[in-house]
mmJSON file of the N, C-alpha and C atoms, coordinates in Angstrom:
{"data_MODEL":{"atom_site":{
"group_PDB":["ATOM","ATOM","ATOM","ATOM","ATOM","ATOM","ATOM","ATOM","ATOM","ATOM","ATOM","ATOM","ATOM","ATOM","ATOM","ATOM","ATOM","ATOM","ATOM","ATOM","ATOM","ATOM","ATOM","ATOM","ATOM","ATOM","ATOM","ATOM","ATOM","ATOM","ATOM","ATOM","ATOM","ATOM","ATOM","ATOM","ATOM","ATOM","ATOM","ATOM","ATOM","ATOM","ATOM","ATOM","ATOM","ATOM","ATOM","ATOM","ATOM","ATOM","ATOM","ATOM","ATOM","ATOM","ATOM","ATOM","ATOM","ATOM","ATOM","ATOM","ATOM","ATOM","ATOM","ATOM","ATOM","ATOM","ATOM","ATOM","ATOM","ATOM","ATOM","ATOM","ATOM","ATOM","ATOM","ATOM","ATOM","ATOM","ATOM","ATOM","ATOM","ATOM","ATOM","ATOM","ATOM","ATOM","ATOM","ATOM","ATOM","ATOM","ATOM","ATOM","ATOM","ATOM","ATOM","ATOM","ATOM","ATOM","ATOM","ATOM","ATOM","ATOM","ATOM","ATOM","ATOM","ATOM","ATOM","ATOM","ATOM","ATOM","ATOM","ATOM","ATOM","ATOM","ATOM","ATOM","ATOM","ATOM","ATOM","ATOM","ATOM","ATOM","ATOM","ATOM","ATOM","ATOM","ATOM","ATOM","ATOM","ATOM","ATOM","ATOM","ATOM","ATOM","ATOM","ATOM","ATOM","ATOM","ATOM","ATOM","ATOM","ATOM","ATOM","ATOM","ATOM","ATOM","ATOM","ATOM","ATOM","ATOM","ATOM","ATOM","ATOM","ATOM","ATOM","ATOM","ATOM","ATOM","ATOM","ATOM","ATOM","ATOM","ATOM","ATOM","ATOM","ATOM","ATOM","ATOM","ATOM","ATOM","ATOM","ATOM","ATOM","ATOM","ATOM","ATOM","ATOM","ATOM","ATOM","ATOM","ATOM","ATOM","ATOM","ATOM","ATOM","ATOM","ATOM","ATOM","ATOM","ATOM","ATOM","ATOM"],
"id":[1,2,3,4,5,6,7,8,9,10,11,12,13,14,15,16,17,18,19,20,21,22,23,24,25,26,27,28,29,30,31,32,33,34,35,36,37,38,39,40,41,42,43,44,45,46,47,48,49,50,51,52,53,54,55,56,57,58,59,60,61,62,63,64,65,66,67,68,69,70,71,72,73,74,75,76,77,78,79,80,81,82,83,84,85,86,87,88,89,90,91,92,93,94,95,96,97,98,99,100,101,102,103,104,105,106,107,108,109,110,111,112,113,114,115,116,117,118,119,120,121,122,123,124,125,126,127,128,129,130,131,132,133,134,135,136,137,138,139,140,141,142,143,144,145,146,147,148,149,150,151,152,153,154,155,156,157,158,159,160,161,162,163,164,165,166,167,168,169,170,171,172,173,174,175,176,177,178,179,180,181,182,183,184,185,186,187,188,189,190,191,192],
"type_symbol":["N","C","C","N","C","C","N","C","C","N","C","C","N","C","C","N","C","C","N","C","C","N","C","C","N","C","C","N","C","C","N","C","C","N","C","C","N","C","C","N","C","C","N","C","C","N","C","C","N","C","C","N","C","C","N","C","C","N","C","C","N","C","C","N","C","C","N","C","C","N","C","C","N","C","C","N","C","C","N","C","C","N","C","C","N","C","C","N","C","C","N","C","C","N","C","C","N","C","C","N","C","C","N","C","C","N","C","C","N","C","C","N","C","C","N","C","C","N","C","C","N","C","C","N","C","C","N","C","C","N","C","C","N","C","C","N","C","C","N","C","C","N","C","C","N","C","C","N","C","C","N","C","C","N","C","C","N","C","C","N","C","C","N","C","C","N","C","C","N","C","C","N","C","C","N","C","C","N","C","C","N","C","C","N","C","C","N","C","C","N","C","C"],
"label_atom_id":["N","CA","C","N","CA","C","N","CA","C","N","CA","C","N","CA","C","N","CA","C","N","CA","C","N","CA","C","N","CA","C","N","CA","C","N","CA","C","N","CA","C","N","CA","C","N","CA","C","N","CA","C","N","CA","C","N","CA","C","N","CA","C","N","CA","C","N","CA","C","N","CA","C","N","CA","C","N","CA","C","N","CA","C","N","CA","C","N","CA","C","N","CA","C","N","CA","C","N","CA","C","N","CA","C","N","CA","C","N","CA","C","N","CA","C","N","CA","C","N","CA","C","N","CA","C","N","CA","C","N","CA","C","N","CA","C","N","CA","C","N","CA","C","N","CA","C","N","CA","C","N","CA","C","N","CA","C","N","CA","C","N","CA","C","N","CA","C","N","CA","C","N","CA","C","N","CA","C","N","CA","C","N","CA","C","N","CA","C","N","CA","C","N","CA","C","N","CA","C","N","CA","C","N","CA","C","N","CA","C","N","CA","C","N","CA","C","N","CA","C","N","CA","C"],
"label_alt_id":[null,null,null,null,null,null,null,null,null,null,null,null,null,null,null,null,null,null,null,null,null,null,null,null,null,null,null,null,null,null,null,null,null,null,null,null,null,null,null,null,null,null,null,null,null,null,null,null,null,null,null,null,null,null,null,null,null,null,null,null,null,null,null,null,null,null,null,null,null,null,null,null,null,null,null,null,null,null,null,null,null,null,null,null,null,null,null,null,null,null,null,null,null,null,null,null,null,null,null,null,null,null,null,null,null,null,null,null,null,null,null,null,null,null,null,null,null,null,null,null,null,null,null,null,null,null,null,null,null,null,null,null,null,null,null,null,null,null,null,null,null,null,null,null,null,null,null,null,null,null,null,null,null,null,null,null,null,null,null,null,null,null,null,null,null,null,null,null,null,null,null,null,null,null,null,null,null,null,null,null,null,null,null,null,null,null,null,null,null,null,null,null],
"label_comp_id":["UNK","UNK","UNK","UNK","UNK","UNK","UNK","UNK","UNK","UNK","UNK","UNK","UNK","UNK","UNK","UNK","UNK","UNK","UNK","UNK","UNK","UNK","UNK","UNK","UNK","UNK","UNK","UNK","UNK","UNK","UNK","UNK","UNK","UNK","UNK","UNK","UNK","UNK","UNK","UNK","UNK","UNK","UNK","UNK","UNK","UNK","UNK","UNK","UNK","UNK","UNK","UNK","UNK","UNK","UNK","UNK","UNK","UNK","UNK","UNK","UNK","UNK","UNK","UNK","UNK","UNK","UNK","UNK","UNK","UNK","UNK","UNK","UNK","UNK","UNK","UNK","UNK","UNK","UNK","UNK","UNK","UNK","UNK","UNK","UNK","UNK","UNK","UNK","UNK","UNK","UNK","UNK","UNK","UNK","UNK","UNK","UNK","UNK","UNK","UNK","UNK","UNK","UNK","UNK","UNK","UNK","UNK","UNK","UNK","UNK","UNK","UNK","UNK","UNK","UNK","UNK","UNK","UNK","UNK","UNK","UNK","UNK","UNK","UNK","UNK","UNK","UNK","UNK","UNK","UNK","UNK","UNK","UNK","UNK","UNK","UNK","UNK","UNK","UNK","UNK","UNK","UNK","UNK","UNK","UNK","UNK","UNK","UNK","UNK","UNK","UNK","UNK","UNK","UNK","UNK","UNK","UNK","UNK","UNK","UNK","UNK","UNK","UNK","UNK","UNK","UNK","UNK","UNK","UNK","UNK","UNK","UNK","UNK","UNK","UNK","UNK","UNK","UNK","UNK","UNK","UNK","UNK","UNK","UNK","UNK","UNK","UNK","UNK","UNK","UNK","UNK","UNK"],
"label_asym_id":["A","A","A","A","A","A","A","A","A","A","A","A","A","A","A","A","A","A","A","A","A","A","A","A","A","A","A","A","A","A","A","A","A","A","A","A","A","A","A","A","A","A","A","A","A","A","A","A","A","A","A","A","A","A","A","A","A","A","A","A","A","A","A","A","A","A","A","A","A","A","A","A","A","A","A","A","A","A","A","A","A","A","A","A","A","A","A","A","A","A","A","A","A","A","A","A","A","A","A","A","A","A","A","A","A","A","A","A","A","A","A","A","A","A","A","A","A","A","A","A","A","A","A","A","A","A","A","A","A","A","A","A","A","A","A","A","A","A","A","A","A","A","A","A","A","A","A","A","A","A","A","A","A","A","A","A","A","A","A","A","A","A","A","A","A","A","A","A","A","A","A","A","A","A","A","A","A","A","A","A","A","A","A","A","A","A","A","A","A","A","A","A"],
"label_entity_id":["1","1","1","1","1","1","1","1","1","1","1","1","1","1","1","1","1","1","1","1","1","1","1","1","1","1","1","1","1","1","1","1","1","1","1","1","1","1","1","1","1","1","1","1","1","1","1","1","1","1","1","1","1","1","1","1","1","1","1","1","1","1","1","1","1","1","1","1","1","1","1","1","1","1","1","1","1","1","1","1","1","1","1","1","1","1","1","1","1","1","1","1","1","1","1","1","1","1","1","1","1","1","1","1","1","1","1","1","1","1","1","1","1","1","1","1","1","1","1","1","1","1","1","1","1","1","1","1","1","1","1","1","1","1","1","1","1","1","1","1","1","1","1","1","1","1","1","1","1","1","1","1","1","1","1","1","1","1","1","1","1","1","1","1","1","1","1","1","1","1","1","1","1","1","1","1","1","1","1","1","1","1","1","1","1","1","1","1","1","1","1","1"],
"label_seq_id":[1,1,1,2,2,2,3,3,3,4,4,4,5,5,5,6,6,6,7,7,7,8,8,8,9,9,9,10,10,10,11,11,11,12,12,12,13,13,13,14,14,14,15,15,15,16,16,16,17,17,17,18,18,18,19,19,19,20,20,20,21,21,21,22,22,22,23,23,23,24,24,24,25,25,25,26,26,26,27,27,27,28,28,28,29,29,29,30,30,30,31,31,31,32,32,32,33,33,33,34,34,34,35,35,35,36,36,36,37,37,37,38,38,38,39,39,39,40,40,40,41,41,41,42,42,42,43,43,43,44,44,44,45,45,45,46,46,46,47,47,47,48,48,48,49,49,49,50,50,50,51,51,51,52,52,52,53,53,53,54,54,54,55,55,55,56,56,56,57,57,57,58,58,58,59,59,59,60,60,60,61,61,61,62,62,62,63,63,63,64,64,64],
"pdbx_PDB_ins_code":[null,null,null,null,null,null,null,null,null,null,null,null,null,null,null,null,null,null,null,null,null,null,null,null,null,null,null,null,null,null,null,null,null,null,null,null,null,null,null,null,null,null,null,null,null,null,null,null,null,null,null,null,null,null,null,null,null,null,null,null,null,null,null,null,null,null,null,null,null,null,null,null,null,null,null,null,null,null,null,null,null,null,null,null,null,null,null,null,null,null,null,null,null,null,null,null,null,null,null,null,null,null,null,null,null,null,null,null,null,null,null,null,null,null,null,null,null,null,null,null,null,null,null,null,null,null,null,null,null,null,null,null,null,null,null,null,null,null,null,null,null,null,null,null,null,null,null,null,null,null,null,null,null,null,null,null,null,null,null,null,null,null,null,null,null,null,null,null,null,null,null,null,null,null,null,null,null,null,null,null,null,null,null,null,null,null,null,null,null,null,null,null],
"Cartn_x":[13.641,13.935,13.125,12.475,11.7,12.409,12.787,13.489,14.754,15.398,16.639,16.444,15.206,14.933,14.835,15.414,15.337,14.136,13.973,12.845,12.819,13.953,13.887,13.422,13.888,13.499,12.003,11.479,10.055,9.218,9.647,8.925,8.908,10.02,10.084,9.121,9.087,8.18,6.726,6.389,5.027,4.627,5.544,5.254,5.041,5.855,5.702,4.353,3.964,2.668,1.542,1.655,0.641,0.516,1.629,1.606,1.005,1.338,0.851,-0.648,-1.099,-2.482,-3.414,-2.896,-3.727,-4.367,-4.734,-5.268,-6.647,-7.421,-8.755,-8.696,-7.676,-7.59,-6.792,-6.1,-5.292,-6.113,-7.274,-8.051,-8.472,-8.836,-9.196,-7.998,-6.852,-5.629,-5.253,-5.35,-5.041,-5.997,-7.268,-8.261,-7.999,-7.718,-7.439,-6.18,-5.171,-3.938,-4.181,-4.974,-5.29,-6.06,-7.028,-7.79,-6.901,-5.973,-5.059,-4.177,-3.639,-2.792,-3.592,-4.824,-5.695,-5.95,-6.259,-6.517,-5.283,-4.124,-2.884,-2.627,-2.811,-2.613,-3.584,-4.863,-5.858,-5.499,-5.026,-4.617,-3.442,-2.492,-1.334,-1.747,-2.654,-3.128,-3.908,-4.668,-5.428,-4.518,-3.432,-2.477,-1.829,-1.504,-0.874,-1.828,-3.099,-4.062,-4.31,-4.277,-4.429,-3.274,-2.064,-0.902,-1.015,-1.47,-1.643,-2.667,-3.772,-4.801,-4.263,-3.464,-2.881,-1.933,-1.124,-0.2,-0.951,-2.047,-2.839,-3.48,-3.996,-4.659,-3.642,-2.415,-1.377,-0.992,-0.91,-0.565,-1.676,-2.934,-4.054,-4.049,-3.715,-3.653,-2.52,-1.392,-0.242,-0.539,-1.351,-1.617,-2.597,-3.334,-4.31,-3.681],
"Cartn_y":[-10.795,-10.625,-9.455,-9.702,-8.673,-8.33,-7.086,-6.621,-7.421,-7.858,-8.601,-10.051,-10.547,-11.928,-12.806,-13.956,-14.909,-15.821,-16.743,-17.668,-18.535,-19.1,-19.935,-19.16,-17.922,-17.125,-16.814,-16.482,-16.175,-17.413,-18.578,-19.814,-20.113,-19.905,-20.139,-19.193,-17.935,-16.964,-17.392,-17.82,-18.256,-19.475,-20.41,-21.6,-21.199,-20.307,-19.855,-19.165,-18.297,-17.623,-18.651,-19.643,-20.687,-21.457,-21.757,-22.487,-21.618,-20.341,-19.463,-19.203,-18.825,-18.402,-19.518,-20.556,-21.662,-21.37,-22.427,-22.244,-21.584,-21.696,-21.087,-19.572,-19.066,-17.628,-16.875,-17.577,-16.891,-16.006,-16.431,-15.512,-14.238,-14.371,-13.196,-12.267,-12.859,-12.084,-11.368,-12.061,-11.45,-10.325,-10.522,-9.489,-8.258,-8.456,-7.334,-6.588,-7.321,-6.698,-5.885,-6.437,-5.726,-4.441,-4.487,-3.289,-2.232,-2.683,-1.75,-1.05,-1.798,-1.208,-0.218,-0.579,0.31,1.613,1.516,2.716,3.604,2.996,3.775,4.505,3.834,4.467,5.617,5.408,6.47,7.648,7.376,8.439,9.227,8.536,9.231,10.085,9.581,10.355,11.574,11.419,12.534,13.623,13.243,14.227,14.984,14.291,14.95,15.955,15.599,16.522,17.7,17.476,18.576,19.552,19.041,19.907,20.719,20.092,20.794,21.912,21.655,22.67,23.809,23.486,24.516,25.4,24.8,25.559,26.496,26.011,26.831,27.995,27.752,28.821,29.875,29.483,30.438,31.284,30.7,31.451,32.448,32.045,32.936,34.129,33.903,34.978,35.933,35.416,36.251,37.159,36.68,37.453,38.593,38.555,39.619,40.801],
"Cartn_z":[-8.177,-6.758,-6.207,-5.11,-4.435,-3.127,-2.958,-1.754,-1.496,-2.556,-2.416,-1.973,-2.01,-1.611,-2.845,-2.762,-3.859,-3.686,-4.611,-4.588,-3.324,-2.884,-1.668,-0.432,-0.289,0.865,0.841,-0.332,-0.459,-0.143,-0.612,-0.32,1.175,1.856,3.304,4.02,3.605,4.222,4.008,2.798,2.515,3.343,3.517,4.33,5.786,6.301,7.687,7.875,6.922,6.995,6.962,6.117,6.024,7.341,7.968,9.235,10.341,10.371,11.435,11.304,10.111,9.93,9.481,8.897,8.442,7.095,6.386,5.036,4.996,6.072,6.08,6.228,6.89,7.139,6.073,5.212,4.205,3.27,2.772,1.922,2.653,3.921,4.714,4.881,5.14,5.319,4.026,2.91,1.613,1.277,1.561,1.303,2.162,3.415,4.318,3.882,3.464,3.001,1.735,0.818,-0.415,-0.154,0.755,1.094,1.737,2.573,3.222,2.204,1.272,0.226,-0.608,-0.946,-1.735,-0.984,0.303,1.1,1.207,1.355,1.448,0.138,-0.99,-2.289,-2.489,-2.142,-2.281,-1.384,-0.189,0.722,0.189,-0.413,-0.977,-2.168,-3.005,-4.146,-3.673,-2.606,-2.048,-1.515,-0.874,-0.371,-1.515,-2.591,-3.731,-4.365,-4.505,-5.1,-4.164,-2.843,-1.899,-2.018,-2.189,-2.356,-3.636,-4.721,-5.987,-5.84,-5.154,-4.944,-4.088,-3.06,-2.213,-3.018,-3.894,-4.724,-5.658,-6.259,-7.17,-6.438,-5.242,-4.493,-4.056,-3.717,-3.334,-4.543,-5.721,-6.914,-7.256,-7.079,-7.353,-6.406,-5.13,-4.159,-4.475,-4.958,-5.303,-6.496,-7.437,-8.649,-8.398,-7.28,-6.991,-6.422],
"occupancy":[1.0,1.0,1.0,1.0,1.0,1.0,1.0,1.0,1.0,1.0,1.0,1.0,1.0,1.0,1.0,1.0,1.0,1.0,1.0,1.0,1.0,1.0,1.0,1.0,1.0,1.0,1.0,1.0,1.0,1.0,1.0,1.0,1.0,1.0,1.0,1.0,1.0,1.0,1.0,1.0,1.0,1.0,1.0,1.0,1.0,1.0,1.0,1.0,1.0,1.0,1.0,1.0,1.0,1.0,1.0,1.0,1.0,1.0,1.0,1.0,1.0,1.0,1.0,1.0,1.0,1.0,1.0,1.0,1.0,1.0,1.0,1.0,1.0,1.0,1.0,1.0,1.0,1.0,1.0,1.0,1.0,1.0,1.0,1.0,1.0,1.0,1.0,1.0,1.0,1.0,1.0,1.0,1.0,1.0,1.0,1.0,1.0,1.0,1.0,1.0,1.0,1.0,1.0,1.0,1.0,1.0,1.0,1.0,1.0,1.0,1.0,1.0,1.0,1.0,1.0,1.0,1.0,1.0,1.0,1.0,1.0,1.0,1.0,1.0,1.0,1.0,1.0,1.0,1.0,1.0,1.0,1.0,1.0,1.0,1.0,1.0,1.0,1.0,1.0,1.0,1.0,1.0,1.0,1.0,1.0,1.0,1.0,1.0,1.0,1.0,1.0,1.0,1.0,1.0,1.0,1.0,1.0,1.0,1.0,1.0,1.0,1.0,1.0,1.0,1.0,1.0,1.0,1.0,1.0,1.0,1.0,1.0,1.0,1.0,1.0,1.0,1.0,1.0,1.0,1.0,1.0,1.0,1.0,1.0,1.0,1.0,1.0,1.0,1.0,1.0,1.0,1.0],
"B_iso_or_equiv":[0.0,0.0,0.0,0.0,0.0,0.0,0.0,0.0,0.0,0.0,0.0,0.0,0.0,0.0,0.0,0.0,0.0,0.0,0.0,0.0,0.0,0.0,0.0,0.0,0.0,0.0,0.0,0.0,0.0,0.0,0.0,0.0,0.0,0.0,0.0,0.0,0.0,0.0,0.0,0.0,0.0,0.0,0.0,0.0,0.0,0.0,0.0,0.0,0.0,0.0,0.0,0.0,0.0,0.0,0.0,0.0,0.0,0.0,0.0,0.0,0.0,0.0,0.0,0.0,0.0,0.0,0.0,0.0,0.0,0.0,0.0,0.0,0.0,0.0,0.0,0.0,0.0,0.0,0.0,0.0,0.0,0.0,0.0,0.0,0.0,0.0,0.0,0.0,0.0,0.0,0.0,0.0,0.0,0.0,0.0,0.0,0.0,0.0,0.0,0.0,0.0,0.0,0.0,0.0,0.0,0.0,0.0,0.0,0.0,0.0,0.0,0.0,0.0,0.0,0.0,0.0,0.0,0.0,0.0,0.0,0.0,0.0,0.0,0.0,0.0,0.0,0.0,0.0,0.0,0.0,0.0,0.0,0.0,0.0,0.0,0.0,0.0,0.0,0.0,0.0,0.0,0.0,0.0,0.0,0.0,0.0,0.0,0.0,0.0,0.0,0.0,0.0,0.0,0.0,0.0,0.0,0.0,0.0,0.0,0.0,0.0,0.0,0.0,0.0,0.0,0.0,0.0,0.0,0.0,0.0,0.0,0.0,0.0,0.0,0.0,0.0,0.0,0.0,0.0,0.0,0.0,0.0,0.0,0.0,0.0,0.0,0.0,0.0,0.0,0.0,0.0,0.0],
"pdbx_formal_charge":[null,null,null,null,null,null,null,null,null,null,null,null,null,null,null,null,null,null,null,null,null,null,null,null,null,null,null,null,null,null,null,null,null,null,null,null,null,null,null,null,null,null,null,null,null,null,null,null,null,null,null,null,null,null,null,null,null,null,null,null,null,null,null,null,null,null,null,null,null,null,null,null,null,null,null,null,null,null,null,null,null,null,null,null,null,null,null,null,null,null,null,null,null,null,null,null,null,null,null,null,null,null,null,null,null,null,null,null,null,null,null,null,null,null,null,null,null,null,null,null,null,null,null,null,null,null,null,null,null,null,null,null,null,null,null,null,null,null,null,null,null,null,null,null,null,null,null,null,null,null,null,null,null,null,null,null,null,null,null,null,null,null,null,null,null,null,null,null,null,null,null,null,null,null,null,null,null,null,null,null,null,null,null,null,null,null,null,null,null,null,null,null],
"auth_seq_id":[1,1,1,2,2,2,3,3,3,4,4,4,5,5,5,6,6,6,7,7,7,8,8,8,9,9,9,10,10,10,11,11,11,12,12,12,13,13,13,14,14,14,15,15,15,16,16,16,17,17,17,18,18,18,19,19,19,20,20,20,21,21,21,22,22,22,23,23,23,24,24,24,25,25,25,26,26,26,27,27,27,28,28,28,29,29,29,30,30,30,31,31,31,32,32,32,33,33,33,34,34,34,35,35,35,36,36,36,37,37,37,38,38,38,39,39,39,40,40,40,41,41,41,42,42,42,43,43,43,44,44,44,45,45,45,46,46,46,47,47,47,48,48,48,49,49,49,50,50,50,51,51,51,52,52,52,53,53,53,54,54,54,55,55,55,56,56,56,57,57,57,58,58,58,59,59,59,60,60,60,61,61,61,62,62,62,63,63,63,64,64,64],
"auth_comp_id":["UNK","UNK","UNK","UNK","UNK","UNK","UNK","UNK","UNK","UNK","UNK","UNK","UNK","UNK","UNK","UNK","UNK","UNK","UNK","UNK","UNK","UNK","UNK","UNK","UNK","UNK","UNK","UNK","UNK","UNK","UNK","UNK","UNK","UNK","UNK","UNK","UNK","UNK","UNK","UNK","UNK","UNK","UNK","UNK","UNK","UNK","UNK","UNK","UNK","UNK","UNK","UNK","UNK","UNK","UNK","UNK","UNK","UNK","UNK","UNK","UNK","UNK","UNK","UNK","UNK","UNK","UNK","UNK","UNK","UNK","UNK","UNK","UNK","UNK","UNK","UNK","UNK","UNK","UNK","UNK","UNK","UNK","UNK","UNK","UNK","UNK","UNK","UNK","UNK","UNK","UNK","UNK","UNK","UNK","UNK","UNK","UNK","UNK","UNK","UNK","UNK","UNK","UNK","UNK","UNK","UNK","UNK","UNK","UNK","UNK","UNK","UNK","UNK","UNK","UNK","UNK","UNK","UNK","UNK","UNK","UNK","UNK","UNK","UNK","UNK","UNK","UNK","UNK","UNK","UNK","UNK","UNK","UNK","UNK","UNK","UNK","UNK","UNK","UNK","UNK","UNK","UNK","UNK","UNK","UNK","UNK","UNK","UNK","UNK","UNK","UNK","UNK","UNK","UNK","UNK","UNK","UNK","UNK","UNK","UNK","UNK","UNK","UNK","UNK","UNK","UNK","UNK","UNK","UNK","UNK","UNK","UNK","UNK","UNK","UNK","UNK","UNK","UNK","UNK","UNK","UNK","UNK","UNK","UNK","UNK","UNK","UNK","UNK","UNK","UNK","UNK","UNK"],
"auth_asym_id":["A","A","A","A","A","A","A","A","A","A","A","A","A","A","A","A","A","A","A","A","A","A","A","A","A","A","A","A","A","A","A","A","A","A","A","A","A","A","A","A","A","A","A","A","A","A","A","A","A","A","A","A","A","A","A","A","A","A","A","A","A","A","A","A","A","A","A","A","A","A","A","A","A","A","A","A","A","A","A","A","A","A","A","A","A","A","A","A","A","A","A","A","A","A","A","A","A","A","A","A","A","A","A","A","A","A","A","A","A","A","A","A","A","A","A","A","A","A","A","A","A","A","A","A","A","A","A","A","A","A","A","A","A","A","A","A","A","A","A","A","A","A","A","A","A","A","A","A","A","A","A","A","A","A","A","A","A","A","A","A","A","A","A","A","A","A","A","A","A","A","A","A","A","A","A","A","A","A","A","A","A","A","A","A","A","A","A","A","A","A","A","A"],
"auth_atom_id":["N","CA","C","N","CA","C","N","CA","C","N","CA","C","N","CA","C","N","CA","C","N","CA","C","N","CA","C","N","CA","C","N","CA","C","N","CA","C","N","CA","C","N","CA","C","N","CA","C","N","CA","C","N","CA","C","N","CA","C","N","CA","C","N","CA","C","N","CA","C","N","CA","C","N","CA","C","N","CA","C","N","CA","C","N","CA","C","N","CA","C","N","CA","C","N","CA","C","N","CA","C","N","CA","C","N","CA","C","N","CA","C","N","CA","C","N","CA","C","N","CA","C","N","CA","C","N","CA","C","N","CA","C","N","CA","C","N","CA","C","N","CA","C","N","CA","C","N","CA","C","N","CA","C","N","CA","C","N","CA","C","N","CA","C","N","CA","C","N","CA","C","N","CA","C","N","CA","C","N","CA","C","N","CA","C","N","CA","C","N","CA","C","N","CA","C","N","CA","C","N","CA","C","N","CA","C","N","CA","C","N","CA","C","N","CA","C","N","CA","C","N","CA","C"],
"pdbx_PDB_model_num":[1,1,1,1,1,1,1,1,1,1,1,1,1,1,1,1,1,1,1,1,1,1,1,1,1,1,1,1,1,1,1,1,1,1,1,1,1,1,1,1,1,1,1,1,1,1,1,1,1,1,1,1,1,1,1,1,1,1,1,1,1,1,1,1,1,1,1,1,1,1,1,1,1,1,1,1,1,1,1,1,1,1,1,1,1,1,1,1,1,1,1,1,1,1,1,1,1,1,1,1,1,1,1,1,1,1,1,1,1,1,1,1,1,1,1,1,1,1,1,1,1,1,1,1,1,1,1,1,1,1,1,1,1,1,1,1,1,1,1,1,1,1,1,1,1,1,1,1,1,1,1,1,1,1,1,1,1,1,1,1,1,1,1,1,1,1,1,1,1,1,1,1,1,1,1,1,1,1,1,1,1,1,1,1,1,1,1,1,1,1,1,1]
}}}
C-alpha cells in the first residue's frame, strides 16, 4: 500500500491519468516527473551539506 491506497485505487488513478494525458504523452510526463524528483533530492542533499559546512565553520570560529 502506498499512502494508504490499495491496488484498485492505484489502478483507477492510472486509468484516469492515461485518459487525461493519452498514451503518447505518458513517457514525456514520466520523464519530467523523474527529473523533478531527482532535482528535489539533489537540492535537499545540497542543503544538508551546506548546513554541515556552516556548523563546521562556526565551531572553527569558536575555537579561535
